[in-house]
Backbone as a ProteinNet text record, in pm:
[ID]
protein_1_A
[PRIMARY]
MLNHITIMGRLVRDPELRRTGSGIAVTSFTVAVDRDFGGRDGGEKETDFIDCVAWRQTGEFVSKYFTKGSMIVVSGRLQIRNWNDKDGNKRRSAEVVADNVYFGESKRSSDAGSAYGGSTGSSYGNYAPNNGGYNAPAPSYGGYSAPASAPASDFAMLEDDDAQLPF
[TERTIARY]
82.1	1.1	81.8	13.1	103.5	54.7	128.7	73.9	168.9	167.2	278.2	201	241.6	203	293.8	275.9	368	297.4	320.8	254	338.7	291.2	380.8	264.5	324	235.6	313.3	240.7	332.5	284	360.7	333.5	265.2	145.3	54.1	84.2	166.3	243	375.4	468.3	604.3	573.2	673.4	663.4	689.2	612.8	627	725.6	825.4	938.8	904.7	871.1	871.3	951.5	960.9	1055.5	962.3	993.2	939.1	989	928.1	998.6	1141.3	1161.3	1303.7	1401.8	1360.8	1417.6	1435.6	1332.6	1313.3	1251.5	1320.1	1242.8	1140.6	1018.7	898.2	854.1	822.9	775	630.4	551	420.7	401.5	353.9	324	213.3	148	41.4	64.9	37.4	72.7	-56.1	-69.7	-167.1	-138.4	-231.3	-213.7	-336.1	-298	-402.1	-472.2	-584	-629.1	-604.4	-582	-560.3	-682.6	-792.9	-921.8	-973.2	-1071.4	-1160.1	-1265.5	-1359.1	-1493.1	-1581.2	-1708.9	-1803	-1831.3	-1834.2	-1849.1	-1727.2	-1621.3	-1499.9	-1400.9	-1470	-1412	-1275.7	-1245.5	-1117.4	-1114.1	-964	-907.5	-939.2	-993.5	-993.2	-863.4	-862.4	-727.9	-728.3	-665.4	-652.2	-556.9	-592.4	-484	-454.9	-331.6	-282.5	-188.2	-231.3	-137.1	-44.8	74.7	188.4	268.8	366.9	450	575.7	674.5	806	895.2	969.4	1036	1177.2	1240.7	1411	1474.4	1586.3	1655.8	1564.8	1483.8	1377.8	1293.4	1251.1	1178	1259.2	1391.4	1497.4	1502.3	1516.6	1555.5	1429.5	1317.3	1192.7	1178.6	1202.8	1183.3	1291.2	1420.9	1548.2	1525.8	1478.9	1514.3	1354.6	1231.7	1106.1	1040.2	991.3	885.2	759	666.2	528.1	557.9	488.1	490.4	577.5	677.4	789	714.3	769.1	725.6	791.9	708.3	774.5	718.7	804.4	759.8	778.7	677.6	648.1	637.1	720.2	688.5	688.7	583.9	573.3	445.3	379.2	269.4	140.2	45	-97.6	-112.2	-131.9	-178.8	-306.6	-396.4	-525.7	-510.2	-535.2	-527.8	-686.9	-724.6	-840.4	-796.6	-889.5	-860.9	-979.2	-997.6	-1117.6	-1083.1	-1185.3	-1166.3	-1183.5	-1166.9	-1204.8	-1341.8	-1428.5	-1557.3	-1597.4	-1497.4	-1528.3	-1575	-1598	-1623	-1511.5	-1538.6	-1450.6	-1414.3	-1294.1	-1269.5	-1136.4	-1161.5	-1045.9	-970	-852.3	-769.7	-683.7	-646.4	-541.8	-447.5	-301.4	-182.8	-93.1	4.8	123.9	248.3	289.3	418.7	523.4	598	707.3	827.9	871.5	1001.7	1110.6	1068.3	1139.4	1101.2	1173.3	1117.8	1222.4	1170.2	1241.9	1198.8	1316.7	1250.3	1174.8	1069.1	984.8	1017.2	1103.8	1149.6	1295.7	1345	1483	1493.7	1601.5	1608.8	1580.9	1511.6	1442.3	1546.1	1630.8	1736.8	1880.7	1985.9	2093	2166.9	2112.4	2163.3	2129.8	2032.2	2007.8	2093.3	2179.4	2288.7	2377.2	2423.7	2510.7	2426.7	2314.5	2246.8	2212.7	2230.2	2215	2320.9	2435.8	2564.3	2614.1	2553.9	2585.5	2533.5	2567.5	2525.4	2388	2340.2	2189.4	2184	2298.3	2305.1	2311.7	2355.9	2385.7	2263.5	2294.5	2175.6	2203.8	2113.6	2158.1	2088.1	2143	2087.2	1966.1	1914.2	1776.3	1847.7	1774	1794.1	1686.2	1707	1582.8	1620.5	1587.8	1654.8	1567.9	1461.9	1391.7	1452	1532.3	1595.7	1752.9	1788.3	1924.7	2026.4	1968.6	2047	2058.9	2168.9	2180.2	2130.3	2036.4	2012.5	2080.4	2070.8	2136.9	2059.7	2159	2119.8	1983.7	1920.9	1773.9	1771	1657.5	1646.7	1687.8	1694.9	1752.9	1677.5	1560.7	1496	1520.8	1613.8	1676.4	1605.5	1677.2	1647.8	1734.2	1746.8	1821.4	1955.8	2061.1	2187.6	2220.4	2247.1	2273	2402.8	2403.8	2518.8	2622.2	2753.8	2880.9	2910.9	2814.4	2829.7	2879.4	2871.1	2898.1	3055	3117.4	3275.6	3322.6	3430.1	3504	3573.7	3602	3700.6	3608.1	3481.4	3401.6	3421.4	3492.4	3490.6	3638.2	3672.2	3811.2	3820.3	3898.4	3916.8	3994.4	3914.9	3994	4057.6	4167.3	4250.9	4168	4196.4	4143.8	4161.9	4263.2	4310.9	4191.7	4148	4039.2	4088.7	4211.9	4243.4	4214.8	4183.4	4122.1	3970	3910.5	3769.6	3731.8	3636.8	3597.8	3502.4	3491.8	3407.9	3467.4
-126.8	2.2	113.9	240	344.5	469.1	547.3	637.1	770.1	830.1	963.6	1084.2	1190.8	1309.7	1415.2	1504.8	1601.6	1757.4	1840.5	1965.2	2073.6	2190.3	2314.5	2442.9	2496.9	2627	2724.3	2818.6	2899.6	2906.7	2918	2887.5	3006.2	2939.4	3025.6	3120.6	3055.3	3116.9	3055.2	3118.2	3060.5	2921.4	2844.1	2682.4	2691	2611.6	2592.6	2472.3	2493.9	2375.6	2325.5	2226.5	2166.6	2039.7	1987.1	1876.5	1777.6	1643.1	1543.6	1536.5	1466.3	1449.5	1368.8	1301.9	1251.3	1344.3	1464.6	1555.9	1561.8	1480.5	1470.4	1590.5	1647.4	1767.7	1737.4	1806.4	1807.2	1946.7	1977.2	2110.4	2109.4	2172.4	2182	2305.6	2307.6	2421.9	2377	2484.9	2497	2552.1	2467	2528	2570.6	2687.1	2718.8	2678.1	2587.8	2552.3	2589	2655	2683.1	2563.1	2565.9	2454.4	2493.8	2410.4	2437.1	2485.4	2513	2535.9	2653.1	2737	2836.9	2778.8	2852.1	2817.9	2760.7	2753.2	2702.5	2785.6	2922.7	3047.8	3071.6	3016.2	3055.7	3149.3	3205.5	3301.8	3278.5	3295	3319	3159.4	3120.1	3002.8	2970.4	2828.4	2832	2763.4	2767	2752.3	2626.1	2542.6	2428	2473.4	2461.4	2478.8	2337.3	2283.7	2175.1	2168.7	2102.4	2077.7	1983.7	2032	1929.1	1913	1823.3	1779	1736.1	1767.3	1712.6	1682.4	1591.2	1537.2	1529.4	1548.2	1518.7	1650.4	1592	1706.5	1782.4	1715.3	1775.3	1877.7	1866.5	1972	2077.3	2039.5	2172.1	2256.3	2186.1	2256.1	2349.6	2285.1	2371.9	2489	2483.6	2603.8	2693.4	2638.1	2726.1	2804.5	2757.7	2834.8	2882.3	2853.9	2882.2	2996.2	3062.6	3189.1	3191.6	3263.4	3281.5	3332.9	3280.7	3348.3	3269.9	3178.1	3126.2	3005.7	3017.6	2899.5	2767.2	2674.3	2496.6	2425.6	2310.6	2184.9	2076.1	2015.3	1902.5	1779.2	1672.1	1529.5	1453.2	1362	1257.7	1174.3	1159.7	1061.4	1130.8	1091.2	1158.2	1063.9	1125.1	1063.5	1108.7	1029.5	1037.1	1027.1	1137.1	1084.8	1102.9	1016.7	1028.7	1065.8	1168.8	1231.4	1284.1	1301.6	1365.2	1502.1	1582	1732.1	1745.5	1870.8	1910.5	1858.6	1877.5	1826.4	1673.7	1585.3	1450.2	1375.7	1487.1	1455.4	1399.7	1293.7	1242.5	1314.2	1338.4	1424.1	1343	1402	1338.2	1444.8	1446.1	1543.4	1463.4	1526.5	1487.5	1568.4	1507.6	1587.8	1511.3	1588.5	1543.4	1534.6	1404.2	1379.7	1393.8	1492.9	1515.3	1437	1357	1302.3	1367.2	1485.1	1578.2	1697.6	1814.6	1949.8	2023.8	2093.2	2178.6	2327.2	2388.5	2561.9	2549.8	2633.1	2644.3	2753.6	2837.7	2960.4	2972.1	3060.6	3137	3213.1	3242.1	3341.4	3476.6	3557.5	3698	3786.2	3778.6	3876.8	3847.2	3940.4	3890.3	3850.6	3882.5	3832.8	3692.2	3642.1	3493.5	3409.5	3431.9	3348	3303.2	3406.2	3356.3	3262.4	3285.2	3191.9	3049.8	3034.4	2890.8	2838.7	2919.5	2849.6	2865.5	2954.3	2956.5	3071.9	3085.2	3207.8	3190.3	3273.3	3249.9	3192.4	3143.5	3049.3	2899.9	2885.2	2740	2633.3	2514	2421.7	2353.6	2324.9	2256.8	2101	2020.1	1868.2	1895	1773.4	1759.7	1667.1	1669.7	1585.4	1485.1	1350.9	1275.1	1183.6	1192.4	1077	956.7	949.4	804.1	712.6	789.7	748.2	715	743.1	702	819.2	944.9	1056	1131	1188.9	1277.8	1209.2	1283.2	1259.4	1321.1	1288.2	1375.6	1532.1	1589.2	1738.2	1747	1865.9	1876.9	1984.5	2008.4	2110.5	2242.5	2344.2	2468.8	2566.1	2492.1	2589.4	2557.8	2437.4	2413.9	2299.5	2290.7	2201	2194	2096	2090.7	2026.4	2093.5	2028.5	1931.5	1819.5	1735	1753.7	1728.4	1755.6	1666.1	1716.3	1654	1502	1422.6	1299.9	1191.6	1223.3	1106.5	1113	985.9	976	1029.6	1117.7	1172.6	1078.4	959.1	871.6	792.9	804.6	748.6	816.2	918.5	1011.2	1005.6	1027.4	1038.3	1126.8	1239.8	1339.7	1251.4	1250.1	1173	1304.9	1275.8	1353.4	1355.7	1437.7	1464	1360.9	1255.5	1150.8	1054.4	1023.6	923.4	781.2	748.7	616.9	575.5	686.7	667.1	642	649.6	654.5	497.3	456.5	325.6	270.9	331.2	281	294.7
10.1	-2.5	2	-52.3	-60.2	0.7	93.4	154.7	144.2	35.6	4.2	-44.5	25.5	-14	-34.4	-138.7	-155.8	-162.8	-83.3	-101.5	-104.4	-172.9	-177	-160.6	-63.4	-20	60.5	120.5	237.5	378.8	447.5	599.5	643.1	725.1	781.1	901.4	975.9	1101.3	1114.9	1209.1	1226.8	1311.4	1237.3	1300	1446.7	1502.4	1667.2	1689.1	1754	1784.1	1945.2	1955.6	2088.3	2108.2	2222.7	2245.8	2339.1	2308	2396.4	2528.7	2604.3	2726.4	2739.1	2629.7	2595.5	2501.6	2479.3	2411.5	2258.9	2194.5	2062.2	2007.1	1914.9	1863.4	1754.2	1758.8	1691.3	1666.1	1539.9	1489.1	1399.2	1470.6	1407.4	1323.9	1197.5	1121.9	1036.4	962.8	863	740.2	620.4	497.7	413.1	375	302.1	137.3	92	-33.9	-130.1	-236.2	-347.1	-411.2	-434.7	-523.2	-677.7	-774.5	-913.2	-978.3	-926.1	-1006.2	-916.3	-979.7	-910.6	-845.7	-789.3	-740.1	-857.1	-818.5	-920.1	-1037	-992.3	-1101.5	-1154.2	-1119.2	-1205.7	-1126.4	-1007.7	-911.3	-866.8	-744.1	-697.6	-648.9	-664.3	-613.7	-463.7	-420.4	-278.3	-233.7	-117.5	-26.2	88.6	83.1	180.5	303.7	422	513.9	580.6	548.6	582.8	705.1	819.9	937.6	898.3	939.6	932.3	1040.9	1063.7	1172.7	1117.6	1173.7	1133.8	1267.7	1272.3	1374.8	1362.7	1449.2	1473.3	1396.3	1324.4	1253.4	1133.4	1085.8	981.1	1050.8	1170.6	1272.8	1292.3	1343.9	1383	1242.3	1142.4	1019.9	991.4	1012.7	946.2	1046.7	1186.7	1273	1270.2	1224.8	1211.8	1081.2	960.8	849.8	772	848.9	773.5	869.8	819.2	891.8	827.7	903	824	691.1	608.9	444.6	370	440.5	338.1	256.1	128.4	40.9	91.7	92	153.3	62.3	42.1	-8.5	85.9	122.5	222.3	149.6	193.2	125.5	241.1	252.1	364.5	348.3	452.2	461.2	512.1	498.2	561.1	689.6	794.7	917.3	974.2	998.1	1088	1231.3	1305.5	1460.1	1520.4	1602.6	1662.2	1815.2	1871.9	2000.6	2057.5	2180	2241.6	2290.9	2267.5	2310.9	2461.5	2501.2	2663.2	2702.5	2610.5	2646.3	2641.2	2599.5	2591.3	2453.3	2347.1	2220.9	2131.2	2056.1	1971.3	1853.4	1809.5	1713.1	1658.7	1513.7	1409.2	1339.5	1308.6	1249.4	1151.2	1048.8	939.8	958	915.7	916.9	839.3	775.9	713.2	773.7	790.3	881.3	763.2	787.6	691.1	699.8	581.8	560.1	518.8	402.5	346.6	347.6	367.4	348.1	262.2	165.8	67.2	74.8	41.1	11	-112.9	-106.8	-234.5	-302.8	-278.9	-381.6	-347.4	-421.2	-407.8	-285.7	-242.3	-115.8	-170.5	-79.5	-119.5	-93	22.2	48.7	25.3	32.8	21.8	133.2	226.5	359.1	390.6	316.6	330.1	272.3	196.2	117.1	230.2	329.7	421	523.7	545.9	626.8	623.7	463.1	416.3	354.9	393.1	353	220.5	142.4	-13.3	-45.6	-212.2	-274.7	-331.7	-382.2	-436.3	-549.9	-613	-753.4	-709.3	-578.9	-555.5	-538.8	-543.5	-540.4	-388.9	-308.9	-184.7	-192.3	-109.9	-71.7	-2.9	-2.1	113.7	221.3	330.6	439.6	458.8	453.8	454.2	567.1	698.1	799.1	775.4	734.3	719.4	601.4	501.9	389	415.6	532.3	552.4	513.5	527.7	557.1	421.4	374.4	266	136.1	72.1	-63.3	-171.7	-301.6	-408.1	-421.3	-458.1	-467.6	-489.5	-434.3	-464.8	-581.2	-627.6	-736.3	-687.1	-777	-720.1	-644.2	-595.1	-505.1	-350.9	-350.4	-221.5	-140.7	-10	88.6	187.1	275.1	391.3	358.1	383.9	375.9	509.1	487.2	604.3	666.6	792.2	871.9	809.8	845.2	787.5	865.6	840.5	928	821.2	691.2	615	608.5	632.4	639.5	503.6	516.9	399.8	327.8	383.1	323.3	201.1	200.5	103.6	-42.4	-39.2	-169.8	-193.4	-319	-354.2	-473.6	-481.4	-586.8	-703.6	-814.1	-945.7	-1021.3	-1069.1	-1168.1	-1307.3	-1380.5	-1516.7	-1617.1	-1578.1	-1659	-1685.9	-1784.9	-1814.1	-1754.6	-1746.1	-1691.4	-1563.4	-1470.7	-1345.6	-1331.1	-1444.4	-1442.5	-1412.8	-1320.6	-1299.7	-1420	-1511.5	-1637	-1744.7
[MASK]
+++++++++++++++++++++++++++++++++++++++++++++++++++++++++++++++++++++++++++++++++++++++++++++++++++++++++++++++++++++++++++++++++++++++++++++++++++++++++++++++++++++++

C-alpha cells in the first residue's frame, strides 16, 4: 500500500518547535495550499490549510529556516489521528508527517545567502532521515543540507586523466 503526499504552499504562521519528554524535536506548522481551480462560478481559487508535523532534524530545520509566509515543499505521509476534546467529544484530524522538506522559492534577500551557507545561485541537498541521510542534490529551490556525518573517506578526488575513471 502507498501513503505518500507532496504539498507546496506558504506557511500560515511561524513553525512551533517543541521537545518530547526524552528531548526529541517536533515542529508543528500549517501550510496554505491553493487549489488548481477556481470556485463554481470561475471566481477566486480556494485555499486548503494543511497541518504538518516534522520530527527530529527535519523539525529543527523547519523551525530554524522557515517563517510565516515562506514557500515550503513538504513530502511525507498522511496521518489521521483520533482524539477527545476537552468536552469529551471524539474528534479526528489529518496531518502530514514530513519526511523531506525543501525551500519552495529562491532566497529573497542578499543576507539569506550566508544564512544558508551558499550564494543565491547554489543548489542544496535535502535531508531525509528516514531514507538514510543525505540524498542527491535537490532542485535549485533548495532543501536541507545534511550534517557532515558522512565519512569523507567514501569520496576520492579523481584527476582529469581518463585512465582513473571506473568505467
